Structure formats: C-alpha cells, structure tokens
C-alpha positions as CSV (number, residue, x, y, z in Angstrom):
1,X,0.0,0.0,0.0
2,X,1.4,3.4,-1.0
3,X,1.3,6.2,1.5
4,X,0.1,9.5,0.1
5,X,-2.2,12.3,0.9
6,X,-5.9,12.0,-0.2
7,X,-7.3,14.7,-2.4
8,X,-10.3,16.7,-1.3
9,X,-12.3,15.0,-4.0
10,X,-11.3,11.6,-2.5
11,X,-12.3,12.7,0.9
12,X,-15.7,13.9,-0.3
13,X,-16.2,10.6,-2.1
14,X,-15.4,8.6,1.0
15,X,-18.0,10.6,3.0
16,X,-20.5,10.0,0.2
17,X,-19.7,6.2,0.2
18,X,-20.2,6.2,4.0
19,X,-23.7,7.8,3.8
20,X,-24.7,5.5,1.0
21,X,-23.7,2.3,2.7
22,X,-25.3,3.4,6.0
23,X,-28.6,3.9,4.1
24,X,-28.3,0.2,3.2
25,X,-28.4,-0.6,7.0
26,X,-24.8,-1.8,7.1
27,X,-23.2,-1.3,10.6
28,X,-20.8,1.6,11.0
29,X,-17.9,-0.8,11.5
30,X,-18.8,-2.8,8.4
31,X,-19.2,0.4,6.4
32,X,-15.7,1.6,7.4
33,X,-14.3,-1.8,6.5
34,X,-15.9,-2.0,3.1
35,X,-14.8,1.5,2.2
36,X,-11.3,0.8,3.4
37,X,-11.1,-2.3,1.2
38,X,-12.6,-0.6,-1.8
39,X,-10.6,2.6,-1.6
40,X,-7.4,0.8,-0.5
41,X,-6.9,3.0,2.5
42,X,-6.5,2.1,6.2
43,X,-9.7,1.9,8.2
44,X,-8.3,4.5,10.5
45,X,-8.2,7.0,7.6
46,X,-11.9,6.3,6.9
47,X,-12.7,6.7,10.5
48,X,-10.9,10.0,10.7
49,X,-12.6,11.4,7.6
50,X,-16.1,10.2,8.6
51,X,-15.7,10.7,12.3
52,X,-18.6,13.2,12.7
53,X,-20.9,10.9,10.6
54,X,-19.9,7.9,12.7
55,X,-20.5,9.9,16.0
56,X,-24.0,10.9,14.7
57,X,-24.9,7.2,14.1
58,X,-24.1,6.2,17.7
59,X,-27.1,5.8,20.0
60,X,-27.5,8.5,22.6
61,X,-27.3,7.6,26.3
62,X,-30.2,8.5,28.6
63,X,-29.7,12.1,29.9
64,X,-31.5,12.2,33.1
C-alpha cells in the first residue's frame, strides 16, 4: 500500500460512500471496513474522515 495524501475529492467521495452504505443498513464498523477495502486505505483513515458521521450514528445515552 502506498502512503500518500488523499485529495479533497477523494475525501468527499469517502464521505459519500459512508452515507450511501449506512442507508443500506450496514453497521458503521462494516461500512468503514468496506470503504477501506474498496478505496485501498486504512480503516483509521476512513474513521478520521467520517468521524462526525460515525458519531452521529451512535445511539445516545439517557440524559436524566
């Protein structure tokens, strides 16, 4: 695997892929894994790019 910076367009596409796969009811972990395999990037890269989307998908705890 080659180490290089992702372009802004690639980052936008990864975020778009995340949203699309989540609409298909895939888990956030499975979504990250599939994008990482398809885009040939580390899962940590996908997690960093989509972090706010992943956080929004997490169930909220009871605030009492």
